LUMDREN-112842 format. One record per residue (C-alpha): residue in one letter; y, x, z. Coordinates in steps of 0.001 Angstrom, whole numbers. Layout:
<sites>
<aa = a	north = Y	east = X	up = Z> .
...
</sites>
This chain:
<sites>
<aa = m	north = -31275	east = -9583	up = 18455> .
<aa = k	north = -31189	east = -10893	up = 14739> .
<aa = t	north = -34387	east = -10029	up = 12657> .
<aa = t	north = -34637	east = -10192	up = 9085> .
<aa = n	north = -38570	east = -10994	up = 9082> .
<aa = t	north = -39098	east = -14645	up = 9316> .
<aa = t	north = -42768	east = -13962	up = 10260> .
<aa = l	north = -41623	east = -12121	up = 13277> .
<aa = r	north = -39537	east = -14802	up = 14309> .
<aa = i	north = -42512	east = -16834	up = 14849> .
<aa = l	north = -44374	east = -14231	up = 16697> .
<aa = a	north = -47567	east = -15813	up = 17642> .
<aa = v	north = -49128	east = -19272	up = 17410> .
<aa = l	north = -52253	east = -19016	up = 19558> .
<aa = a	north = -55344	east = -20905	up = 19797> .
<aa = i	north = -57682	east = -20405	up = 22977> .
<aa = f	north = -60909	east = -21963	up = 23893> .
<aa = l	north = -62474	east = -21898	up = 27325> .
<aa = n	north = -64925	east = -19104	up = 28148> .
<aa = s	north = -63878	east = -17265	up = 24945> .
<aa = n	north = -62640	east = -13797	up = 24559> .
<aa = y	north = -60744	east = -14132	up = 21430> .
<aa = l	north = -57387	east = -15638	up = 19807> .
<aa = i	north = -57001	east = -17619	up = 16849> .
<aa = a	north = -53184	east = -17620	up = 15723> .
<aa = q	north = -51864	east = -20327	up = 13189> .
<aa = t	north = -49493	east = -17610	up = 11592> .
<aa = n	north = -50850	east = -14393	up = 12809> .
<aa = t	north = -54561	east = -13659	up = 13915> .
<aa = s	north = -53778	east = -10211	up = 14936> .
<aa = p	north = -54625	east = -9024	up = 18369> .
<aa = t	north = -51562	east = -6791	up = 18097> .
<aa = q	north = -48267	east = -8039	up = 17188> .
<aa = t	north = -44692	east = -6731	up = 17002> .
<aa = v	north = -41391	east = -8233	up = 17852> .
<aa = c	north = -37741	east = -6699	up = 17755> .
<aa = a	north = -36470	east = -5675	up = 21056> .
<aa = g	north = -33927	east = -8320	up = 22499> .
<aa = s	north = -35588	east = -11153	up = 20735> .
<aa = i	north = -34882	east = -14423	up = 22531> .
<aa = a	north = -37180	east = -17454	up = 22877> .
<aa = e	north = -40206	east = -16190	up = 20981> .
<aa = p	north = -42825	east = -19010	up = 20977> .
<aa = y	north = -46441	east = -18572	up = 21979> .
<aa = l	north = -48744	east = -21671	up = 22138> .
<aa = i	north = -52165	east = -23041	up = 22115> .
<aa = n	north = -53274	east = -24720	up = 19146> .
<aa = p	north = -55159	east = -26996	up = 19669> .
<aa = p	north = -54622	east = -27520	up = 23250> .
<aa = s	north = -57549	east = -28841	up = 25210> .
<aa = s	north = -56980	east = -32325	up = 26759> .
<aa = g	north = -56562	east = -32274	up = 30567> .
<aa = s	north = -56449	east = -28356	up = 30625> .
<aa = t	north = -53904	east = -26419	up = 32395> .
<aa = y	north = -52723	east = -22868	up = 31412> .
<aa = q	north = -51611	east = -19876	up = 33092> .
<aa = w	north = -49467	east = -17200	up = 31209> .
<aa = s	north = -48494	east = -13845	up = 32418> .
<aa = l	north = -46732	east = -10723	up = 30927> .
<aa = t	north = -47255	east = -7176	up = 31858> .
<aa = g	north = -43677	east = -6192	up = 31338> .
<aa = g	north = -41087	east = -5829	up = 28535> .
<aa = g	north = -39598	east = -9271	up = 28902> .
<aa = t	north = -39312	east = -12621	up = 30813> .
<aa = l	north = -41505	east = -15714	up = 30593> .
<aa = n	north = -39352	east = -18873	up = 30354> .
<aa = a	north = -40345	east = -22050	up = 32062> .
<aa = g	north = -43516	east = -23789	up = 31303> .
<aa = t	north = -46161	east = -21185	up = 32217> .
<aa = t	north = -48571	east = -23824	up = 33077> .
<aa = t	north = -48392	east = -25591	up = 29812> .
<aa = d	north = -49920	east = -25092	up = 26539> .
<aa = n	north = -46826	east = -23314	up = 25245> .
<aa = i	north = -44153	east = -20764	up = 26375> .
<aa = t	north = -41328	east = -18897	up = 25179> .
<aa = i	north = -40516	east = -15272	up = 25938> .
<aa = d	north = -37314	east = -13340	up = 25872> .
<aa = w	north = -37873	east = -9983	up = 25151> .
<aa = g	north = -36042	east = -7010	up = 26611> .
<aa = v	north = -34481	east = -4087	up = 24775> .
<aa = t	north = -36799	east = -1414	up = 26111> .
<aa = p	north = -39458	east = -521	up = 23491> .
<aa = g	north = -43177	east = -306	up = 24234> .
<aa = t	north = -46274	east = -2298	up = 24085> .
<aa = y	north = -46799	east = -5192	up = 26517> .
<aa = t	north = -49731	east = -7709	up = 26947> .
<aa = v	north = -49368	east = -11526	up = 27081> .
<aa = s	north = -52335	east = -13092	up = 28741> .
<aa = v	north = -53229	east = -16740	up = 29213> .
<aa = i	north = -56153	east = -18421	up = 31421> .
<aa = e	north = -57260	east = -21852	up = 30698> .
<aa = t	north = -58517	east = -24258	up = 33508> .
<aa = d	north = -60100	east = -27353	up = 32249> .
<aa = m	north = -60108	east = -30716	up = 33796> .
<aa = y	north = -63118	east = -30081	up = 35795> .
<aa = g	north = -61595	east = -27043	up = 37463> .
<aa = c	north = -63493	east = -24542	up = 35406> .
<aa = q	north = -61451	east = -21426	up = 34517> .
<aa = g	north = -61904	east = -19425	up = 31483> .
<aa = n	north = -61627	east = -15769	up = 30599> .
<aa = p	north = -58248	east = -14187	up = 30091> .
<aa = v	north = -57203	east = -14210	up = 26513> .
<aa = t	north = -54665	east = -11549	up = 25590> .
<aa = v	north = -52408	east = -10293	up = 22744> .
<aa = d	north = -50591	east = -7025	up = 22626> .
<aa = v	north = -46994	east = -7144	up = 21595> .
<aa = t	north = -45282	east = -3995	up = 20751> .
<aa = v	north = -41430	east = -4045	up = 21292> .
<aa = l	north = -39812	east = -2161	up = 18339> .
<aa = p	north = -36650	east = -396	up = 19028> .
<aa = l	north = -33543	east = -1625	up = 17333> .
<aa = p	north = -31641	east = 844	up = 15197> .
<aa = t	north = -28315	east = 2291	up = 16587> .
<aa = a	north = -25210	east = 662	up = 15352> .
<aa = t	north = -24115	east = 1871	up = 12054> .
<aa = i	north = -20937	east = 4007	up = 11592> .
<aa = a	north = -18413	east = 2169	up = 9472> .
<aa = t	north = -14950	east = 2939	up = 8504> .
<aa = s	north = -12081	east = 549	up = 8258> .
<aa = q	north = -9726	east = 606	up = 5237> .
<aa = t	north = -6228	east = -216	up = 4447> .
<aa = a	north = -4439	east = -909	up = 1055> .
<aa = c	north = -1136	east = -1931	up = -301> .
<aa = f	north = -943	east = -5187	up = -2105> .
<aa = g	north = -1062	east = -4890	up = -5846> .
<aa = s	north = -2830	east = -1499	up = -5588> .
<aa = t	north = -6321	east = -632	up = -5927> .
<aa = i	north = -8513	east = -1969	up = -3018> .
<aa = p	north = -10945	east = 610	up = -1667> .
<aa = p	north = -14471	east = -346	up = -749> .
<aa = l	north = -15738	east = -540	up = 2944> .
<aa = t	north = -18558	east = 2126	up = 3715> .
<aa = a	north = -20919	east = 2464	up = 6319> .
<aa = i	north = -23651	east = 5186	up = 7217> .
<aa = g	north = -27222	east = 3929	up = 7765> .
<aa = a	north = -30376	east = 2523	up = 6185> .
<aa = n	north = -30868	east = -1061	up = 4872> .
<aa = v	north = -27280	east = -1853	up = 5627> .
<aa = n	north = -25998	east = -5432	up = 5425> .
<aa = w	north = -22521	east = -6980	up = 5316> .
<aa = y	north = -21603	east = -10303	up = 6931> .
<aa = s	north = -18238	east = -12227	up = 6902> .
<aa = d	north = -18759	east = -13774	up = 10458> .
<aa = a	north = -19600	east = -12217	up = 13903> .
<aa = g	north = -22623	east = -14657	up = 14107> .
<aa = l	north = -24286	east = -12882	up = 11100> .
<aa = t	north = -24855	east = -16130	up = 9363> .
<aa = n	north = -22929	east = -15487	up = 6138> .
<aa = h	north = -24473	east = -12429	up = 4239> .
<aa = v	north = -21899	east = -11050	up = 1794> .
<aa = g	north = -23418	east = -7794	up = 611> .
<aa = s	north = -26038	east = -4970	up = 1066> .
<aa = g	north = -25921	east = -1342	up = 711> .
<aa = n	north = -23685	east = 1406	up = 1997> .
<aa = t	north = -20725	east = 498	up = 128> .
<aa = f	north = -19127	east = -3080	up = 169> .
<aa = y	north = -16384	east = -4066	up = -2255> .
<aa = s	north = -14415	east = -6805	up = -582> .
<aa = p	north = -13163	east = -9614	up = -2997> .
<aa = n	north = -9943	east = -9928	up = -949> .
<aa = t	north = -6734	east = -8919	up = -2639> .
<aa = t	north = -3941	east = -10839	up = -942> .
<aa = v	north = -1999	east = -9594	up = 2004> .
<aa = g	north = -3898	east = -10174	up = 5507> .
<aa = i	north = -6549	east = -8610	up = 7606> .
<aa = y	north = -10066	east = -9285	up = 6799> .
<aa = t	north = -12961	east = -8561	up = 9182> .
<aa = y	north = -16532	east = -7774	up = 8257> .
<aa = y	north = -19627	east = -7152	up = 10241> .
<aa = v	north = -22181	east = -4464	up = 9190> .
<aa = t	north = -25714	east = -4013	up = 10609> .
<aa = e	north = -28533	east = -1573	up = 9871> .
<aa = t	north = -32216	east = -2546	up = 9795> .
<aa = l	north = -35158	east = -441	up = 10777> .
<aa = n	north = -38693	east = -1670	up = 10769> .
<aa = g	north = -37579	east = -5310	up = 10020> .
<aa = c	north = -35468	east = -5089	up = 13114> .
<aa = e	north = -31604	east = -5467	up = 12549> .
<aa = g	north = -29595	east = -3621	up = 14946> .
<aa = p	north = -26031	east = -4535	up = 16706> .
<aa = s	north = -23300	east = -5393	up = 14296> .
<aa = v	north = -20252	east = -3335	up = 14038> .
<aa = s	north = -16907	east = -4909	up = 13061> .
<aa = v	north = -14925	east = -3290	up = 10358> .
<aa = t	north = -11584	east = -4348	up = 8755> .
<aa = l	north = -9735	east = -4293	up = 5517> .
<aa = e	north = -5911	east = -4637	up = 5897> .
<aa = i	north = -3773	east = -5358	up = 2991> .
<aa = y	north = -272	east = -4574	up = 3597> .
<aa = n	north = 2925	east = -5955	up = 1960> .
<aa = s	north = 4454	east = -3679	up = -637> .
<aa = a	north = 7898	east = -2514	up = 124> .
<aa = s	north = 10982	east = -4177	up = -1472> .
<aa = a	north = 12631	east = -2344	up = -4408> .
<aa = p	north = 15697	east = -433	up = -3408> .
<aa = s	north = 19217	east = -1217	up = -4887> .
<aa = a	north = 20874	east = 1805	up = -6549> .
<aa = i	north = 24307	east = 2458	up = -8305> .
<aa = d	north = 24621	east = 4089	up = -11865> .
<aa = e	north = 27075	east = 6910	up = -11979> .
<aa = i	north = 29451	east = 8220	up = -14685> .
<aa = a	north = 30928	east = 11569	up = -14626> .
<aa = c	north = 32904	east = 13701	up = -17185> .
<aa = e	north = 31762	east = 17088	up = -18493> .
<aa = g	north = 33039	east = 19865	up = -16589> .
<aa = s	north = 34069	east = 17711	up = -13497> .
<aa = v	north = 32165	east = 17274	up = -10186> .
<aa = i	north = 29076	east = 15402	up = -10758> .
<aa = p	north = 28477	east = 12750	up = -8250> .
<aa = p	north = 25197	east = 12302	up = -6465> .
<aa = l	north = 23074	east = 9113	up = -7223> .
<aa = t	north = 22711	east = 6907	up = -4316> .
<aa = a	north = 20409	east = 3903	up = -3276> .
<aa = t	north = 20129	east = 1625	up = -394> .
<aa = g	north = 16693	east = 1470	up = 1531> .
<aa = s	north = 14390	east = 3539	up = 3864> .
<aa = n	north = 12094	east = 6345	up = 2987> .
<aa = l	north = 13276	east = 6572	up = -645> .
<aa = t	north = 11737	east = 8756	up = -3234> .
<aa = w	north = 12966	east = 9775	up = -6560> .
<aa = y	north = 11277	east = 10420	up = -9783> .
<aa = s	north = 12191	east = 11565	up = -13174> .
<aa = d	north = 9620	east = 9295	up = -15023> .
<aa = a	north = 8792	east = 5743	up = -15204> .
<aa = a	north = 5159	east = 6559	up = -14359> .
<aa = l	north = 6376	east = 7974	up = -11036> .
<aa = t	north = 4410	east = 11315	up = -11541> .
<aa = n	north = 7314	east = 13692	up = -11076> .
<aa = n	north = 8740	east = 13529	up = -7551> .
<aa = v	north = 12142	east = 15248	up = -7829> .
<aa = g	north = 13754	east = 14076	up = -4417> .
<aa = t	north = 13782	east = 12019	up = -1435> .
<aa = g	north = 16600	east = 10385	up = 702> .
<aa = n	north = 19262	east = 7974	up = -88> .
<aa = s	north = 21164	east = 10546	up = -1784> .
<aa = f	north = 20043	east = 12404	up = -4798> .
<aa = s	north = 21882	east = 15398	up = -6558> .
<aa = t	north = 20357	east = 15653	up = -10013> .
<aa = s	north = 21683	east = 18977	up = -11056> .
<aa = n	north = 22569	east = 17778	up = -14645> .
<aa = t	north = 25770	east = 19033	up = -15956> .
<aa = a	north = 25446	east = 18672	up = -19753> .
<aa = v	north = 26700	east = 15697	up = -21701> .
<aa = g	north = 24065	east = 12893	up = -21783> .
<aa = v	north = 22391	east = 9964	up = -20269> .
<aa = y	north = 19790	east = 10703	up = -17426> .
<aa = t	north = 17546	east = 8062	up = -16186> .
<aa = y	north = 15921	east = 8555	up = -12677> .
<aa = y	north = 13524	east = 6000	up = -10738> .
<aa = v	north = 13861	east = 5270	up = -6987> .
<aa = t	north = 11243	east = 3626	up = -4881> .
<aa = e	north = 11250	east = 2750	up = -1101> .
<aa = n	north = 8154	east = 3177	up = 1142> .
<aa = n	north = 7609	east = 842	up = 4191> .
<aa = v	north = 6248	east = 1795	up = 7645> .
<aa = n	north = 2680	east = 1143	up = 6232> .
<aa = g	north = 3151	east = 3694	up = 3594> .
<aa = c	north = 3434	east = 1199	up = 663> .
<aa = e	north = 5445	east = 2015	up = -2276> .
<aa = s	north = 7792	east = -494	up = -3887> .
<aa = v	north = 8227	east = -892	up = -7802> .
<aa = a	north = 10838	east = 1505	up = -8826> .
<aa = t	north = 14444	east = 869	up = -9653> .
<aa = p	north = 15786	east = 2670	up = -12581> .
<aa = v	north = 19254	east = 4279	up = -12168> .
<aa = t	north = 21222	east = 6392	up = -14597> .
<aa = l	north = 23768	east = 9316	up = -14576> .
<aa = t	north = 26051	east = 9286	up = -17584> .
<aa = i	north = 27737	east = 12535	up = -18296> .
<aa = n	north = 30571	east = 11815	up = -21110> .
<aa = a	north = 32017	east = 14572	up = -23062> .
<aa = t	north = 35639	east = 15633	up = -22442> .
<aa = p	north = 37734	east = 15168	up = -25337> .
<aa = l	north = 39748	east = 18070	up = -26962> .
<aa = a	north = 43435	east = 18221	up = -26111> .
<aa = p	north = 45531	east = 16214	up = -28654> .
<aa = s	north = 47716	east = 17509	up = -31377> .
<aa = v	north = 51392	east = 16915	up = -31462> .
<aa = s	north = 54356	east = 18450	up = -33201> .
<aa = n	north = 57587	east = 19675	up = -31531> .
<aa = e	north = 60703	east = 17693	up = -32500> .
<aa = n	north = 64268	east = 18533	up = -32654> .
<aa = a	north = 67429	east = 16463	up = -33054> .
<aa = c	north = 71267	east = 16979	up = -32965> .
<aa = f	north = 73439	east = 15695	up = -30185> .
<aa = g	north = 74575	east = 12192	up = -31008> .
<aa = g	north = 72126	east = 11623	up = -33681> .
<aa = s	north = 68868	east = 9636	up = -33680> .
<aa = i	north = 66202	east = 11181	up = -31364> .
<aa = p	north = 62706	east = 11080	up = -32769> .
<aa = f	north = 59731	east = 10052	up = -30719> .
<aa = l	north = 56914	east = 12322	up = -29640> .
<aa = t	north = 53629	east = 11540	up = -31533> .
<aa = a	north = 50202	east = 12714	up = -30627> .
<aa = t	north = 46953	east = 12394	up = -32608> .
<aa = g	north = 43487	east = 12628	up = -31460> .
<aa = s	north = 40125	east = 11033	up = -30843> .
<aa = g	north = 41044	east = 9360	up = -27411> .
<aa = s	north = 42073	east = 5832	up = -26959> .
<aa = t	north = 44736	east = 6559	up = -24352> .
<aa = f	north = 47430	east = 9289	up = -24428> .
<aa = n	north = 49257	east = 10217	up = -21230> .
<aa = w	north = 52528	east = 11969	up = -21087> .
<aa = y	north = 53760	east = 14250	up = -18251> .
<aa = d	north = 56896	east = 16086	up = -17556> .
<aa = d	north = 55174	east = 18913	up = -15364> .
<aa = i	north = 52334	east = 21323	up = -16329> .
<aa = s	north = 50413	east = 20287	up = -13087> .
<aa = l	north = 50061	east = 16643	up = -14606> .
<aa = s	north = 51367	east = 15020	up = -11330> .
<aa = n	north = 54165	east = 13272	up = -12817> .
<aa = l	north = 53173	east = 10726	up = -15433> .
<aa = v	north = 56166	east = 9463	up = -17387> .
<aa = s	north = 54270	east = 7482	up = -20246> .
<aa = s	north = 51159	east = 6185	up = -21621> .
<aa = t	north = 52563	east = 5079	up = -24953> .
<aa = n	north = 52209	east = 6683	up = -28248> .
<aa = p	north = 54441	east = 7488	up = -29877> .
<aa = f	north = 56666	east = 8438	up = -26818> .
<aa = n	north = 60268	east = 7694	up = -26535> .
<aa = t	north = 61534	east = 10412	up = -24123> .
<aa = g	north = 64963	east = 8629	up = -23439> .
<aa = q	north = 66651	east = 11947	up = -23806> .
<aa = t	north = 70000	east = 12136	up = -25353> .
<aa = n	north = 71901	east = 14976	up = -24071> .
<aa = p	north = 71583	east = 18712	up = -25465> .
<aa = g	north = 68607	east = 20591	up = -24133> .
<aa = i	north = 65069	east = 21630	up = -24501> .
<aa = y	north = 62649	east = 19165	up = -22973> .
<aa = t	north = 59032	east = 19953	up = -22538> .
<aa = y	north = 56314	east = 17444	up = -21947> .
<aa = y	north = 52461	east = 17612	up = -21561> .
<aa = v	north = 50158	east = 15184	up = -23345> .
<aa = t	north = 46544	east = 14365	up = -22762> .
<aa = e	north = 44039	east = 12105	up = -24382> .
<aa = t	north = 41485	east = 9992	up = -22598> .
<aa = l	north = 38004	east = 8969	up = -24173> .
<aa = n	north = 35198	east = 7205	up = -22151> .
<aa = g	north = 37233	east = 7843	up = -18967> .
<aa = c	north = 37306	east = 11535	up = -19504> .
<aa = q	north = 40724	east = 13247	up = -19778> .
<aa = s	north = 41328	east = 16258	up = -21963> .
<aa = s	north = 43302	east = 19139	up = -21098> .
<aa = s	north = 47101	east = 18987	up = -21807> .
<aa = f	north = 49031	east = 19985	up = -24994> .
<aa = p	north = 52603	east = 21099	up = -24372> .
<aa = v	north = 55027	east = 19669	up = -26780> .
<aa = t	north = 59134	east = 20018	up = -26795> .
<aa = l	north = 61957	east = 18015	up = -27819> .
<aa = e	north = 65217	east = 20081	up = -28439> .
<aa = i	north = 68564	east = 18448	up = -28892> .
<aa = y	north = 71051	east = 20662	up = -30242> .
<aa = t	north = 74713	east = 20579	up = -29569> .
<aa = t	north = 76877	east = 19763	up = -32516> .
<aa = p	north = 79294	east = 22620	up = -33569> .
<aa = n	north = 82999	east = 22509	up = -32289> .
<aa = t	north = 84972	east = 22992	up = -35247> .
<aa = g	north = 88614	east = 23690	up = -34801> .
<aa = p	north = 91702	east = 22037	up = -36590> .
<aa = i	north = 92200	east = 22636	up = -40257> .
<aa = n	north = 95450	east = 24908	up = -40573> .
<aa = h	north = 97630	east = 25023	up = -43757> .
<aa = w	north = 99225	east = 28437	up = -44775> .
</sites>
């Protein structure tokens, strides 16, 4: 396991003298030492070694002596079981004389348990949340080998802002021993594409069409800040009926819950113009037949010969009826402004018969 204390990584550099009962360490002279559980290849050596001597190393438990137990230096792979264990060495000089055992007590410190960390997700362009972990002396790394330290503390703000999956590794340290790492991810999703929408125009008093947009998981808002949610789905009935221009904003949410930028869409309700004014006309049979003339605010006048306005006979103003025979002819005229048609106004053309005067008699 990785340790954050460099003096612990060189656990003991020992010097031993024949027939002595004490240790001299180059970096640590204490007869009791500590090491983190799981430490690998921790070095122990005689300094200076005696020319021609051989050495016999032993360990009471807690780890494994590596090759070289008859030389002046060894390494130990410590296990993960906490406890105090004794490292011993006996020197035999060139004459075959054996010294007293020299020992050092090594306490294997327990590793802290793995910290608890929470992965995070975010949408591109939104605020990126920090990664968090529970524990003491928390450290963050960008690689599984824990060689690139990027932060400390229970909260870590990743510098990443572009779309992707970013993996970090977090550890906790106790008594100088760093525990196992836990991987934690920050995933930044693509934002959704803005939906397409169609503006609508309606006339006051008519059926008001719903607003429609193309996309998935659509949400409608009444404000550009997107704080007032007024509807969901591809179709939205506004409930507006009064004359005016109403703007709404529609967004799309993708499968990752990321909301697109808003598409504005308008509903315009135009006023229905008043019925035009027009005067009845009359004429005598055989004489000049006047046109019917309407006045109003509209740009288009339509003339019908039925009250249900199903038979359009002209869209010109003045209107030449084409009638020449005696009779009463009734028409219905409407005006249109901004695509909205008014109610109709009835108007008549009456063509009188001429009198049938008898012959002049002379008495």
